[in-house]
C-alpha positions, 0 to 999 in steps of 0.5 A: 828855237830861242829868239836870239843866239845870245842866250844859252840854248841846247841842241835839237831835242831829237839830238838825244838820239844822235848822242845816244848813237855816238856814245854807243859807238864809243862804248862799242870800240872800248868793249869790243873784246868782251863782245867777241868773247861773248860771241865765241862763248855764246852757248856757255853764257847764261842767257838771262844774265846776257839779256839783263846785262845788255839792257843795263848797258843800253839804259846806261848809255841812254842816261849818259846821252840824255845828261850830255844833251841837258848839260850841253849849251852854246851861245854868242857873247856879243859884247866880247865877240866870243862863242861859248860852249858848255858841256860835261856830266861830272867834269864840266868844261867851258870852251871859249872861242874868239870870233876873230880866231875862227878859221873855218866853220863846217856844216856836216850831215851824216846819213843818220843825221839826214834821216833825223833831220838835223845838222852838225856844226864844227868850228876850227881855229889854229889852236889845236889838232881837233875840232874846238867847237862841235854841235852835233844836232841843230836845225838847218836855219840855226846852223846857217845863221850861226855859221854866218855869224861865226865867220863875220867879225863885225858886231851885230844882233841876230834875232829870230827874224834874221834866222829866217832871213838867213835861211831864205838867203841860203835858199834864194842864193844865186847859182853856184859859179862852179859845179863839179860834174859827175864826169869830172869826178869819174876822171879824177877817180881813174887818174889819181892814187896810182902810187898807192895802187901800185904799192897795194898790188906789189904788196899783195903779190909779194905776200901771196908768192912768199906764202905759197912758196912756204906752203909748198916747201913745208908740205908733202906735195911732189914738186916735180908733179906740180911743175909737170901739171902747171903749164908755164904759159898758163901760169903767166896768163893767170898772173896777168889776169890777177894783175888786171883784176887787182888793178880794176878793183883798186880803180873801182874803189878809188872811183867809188870813194871819190864819187861818194865823198865829192858828189854834187860839189858846188862852190858859191860866192857869198859875202866875199867868201866861198861856200863849198858843199859836197857829199853823197851820203854824208854831206859837208858845207863849209865857208872859206874866207880868202884872207885866211888862206895860207897855201894853195896847191894845184896838182896835175899829172899827165893823164889829168892834163890830157883830160883838162882837169886838176885838183886844188888843195887849200890850206888854212892856218894850223898850229902844228903838223898834226892838225895840217890835215884838218885845215886842208880843203880839197876841190877835185876835178876843176878845169883850167878856166874854173881853176883861174876863177878860184885863184882870182877869188882867193888871191884877187889875181891869177898867180904868176910864176916870175923868176925861176930858180933851179936846184944845183945838179948836186941835188940830183946826184945826192938823191941818186946816192940815197935812193939807189946806191945806198939801198942796192949796196945794202941789198948786195951786202946782206945777200953776200954775207947774211942771206944768199937766197936774196940773190934769187931776186937779183933780176929785180935790180934793173927794174928797181933802178929804172923805176926809182931812177925815173922818179928821181930824175923827173922829180929833179926836173920838176923841182923849181922855185918861182918868185914873183913880186906878189907870189911864191910858187914851189913846183915839185913832184915826179908824176903828180906835179904840185904847184904850191902858191903862197903870198909873201905877206903871209910868211911867218919866218924864213930859215936859210942854211948852207953847208960849208962845202957848198960855199965855194959853189954858192948854193944853199937851202931855204925853208919858208914857214907859214901858218899853213905849213912849210915850203922848202927849196934845196941847193939853189943859188944862195946869193939870189935866195938871200936877196929875196929873203931880205925883200920878204923880211921887209914885207913881213915887217910892213904887211898888216893883213888879217889872215889869222 
């Protein structure tokens, strides 16, 4: 390790193996059709040429990995407050990242990196949809010191002594103020992704039913004998068992995914920021600066409310919809008290809802028209004029009306905009109810709209644009909305916060 971070240095020497495996994976994705052909024609291939070809490919990947290691350097330009990464074999590239533009720094460790004893460091800004800076193999003390410096905009020298102190500070740091328990992860695993689970079940049985019917119709089986052989009650019992097995399988998959992803989730206060670490096989550690937070979403459904858990999603600045996913930090399984503690750290106070705005009943009518009347009209028109066999599924229409109608109704009932002097909260959702929280000082732009036939009833829509995404509210009291818009525009003009 060099004495300072201000001189170009390479990754850990063992990182050549990480680069080799990464290059092998990329080549494997590109050449997998050739590999499939080789597998099916293995007996016809010349084994000598096959072995020689494999050796040549492996040696080539090894050479590429070594050149990538040799040409990859990184350092901090303390004078210009920049983090500089140089890389490339034939096409050399230099990435320059302004320290004050950095939104998030992650320290990750996959299973292979854990076995080798190195870490990966990712640097995110609001500039693109991918990681702006990525170092795949560095030691833990260096990763900690570099992460601390990248998230600190003040100029300071970092020596080898400070690297050791940074490592010791991480080791001797106080206990996390929040630790997601294993029981909380179990609760999250069994109470989330219901819509996805239901969709998978419906898709599975629809496909299985259609394929079975086509198979029987085009086969030589005697349908009367089949119907005589199958007892209707036995068939219903079998379907019920299959449904239960499918539901249990999906719940188990969700449970395993939640535990593996968020295992040992810890949140620690550090220098005015939040240090988050989690993961079972693949660990992740990231620093979150409260002043850079754009939108905080608190999500909870009925079962989670009964179990006293909720989920938090924290969004930082992005430059487009494609990179919104990378800027989201999820905190699952918080209880009400832990949620308040996190919100206090992010906003310096617990957000208050304030004045409540409701959408006009026309929004409910329009939603019913789009989600129920239009689809059913299309269904009956198609069945009447094109495909009469669709009438066989007409018994599903009441179920569709009941299910979609319930979603539309509860979605309308939960659709609210709360306005406080210091906070704006948009509530939405039918089952999973989201409360998106933003601060007026972080608004970038505001769009208002009103259709001409809405002027007589004084309703309109508003979209609040932030660097972490947009929040929309349709068909509310337009006069009241415009009054708040003028207030927010004034705050945008007078606020001088360092959230970028």
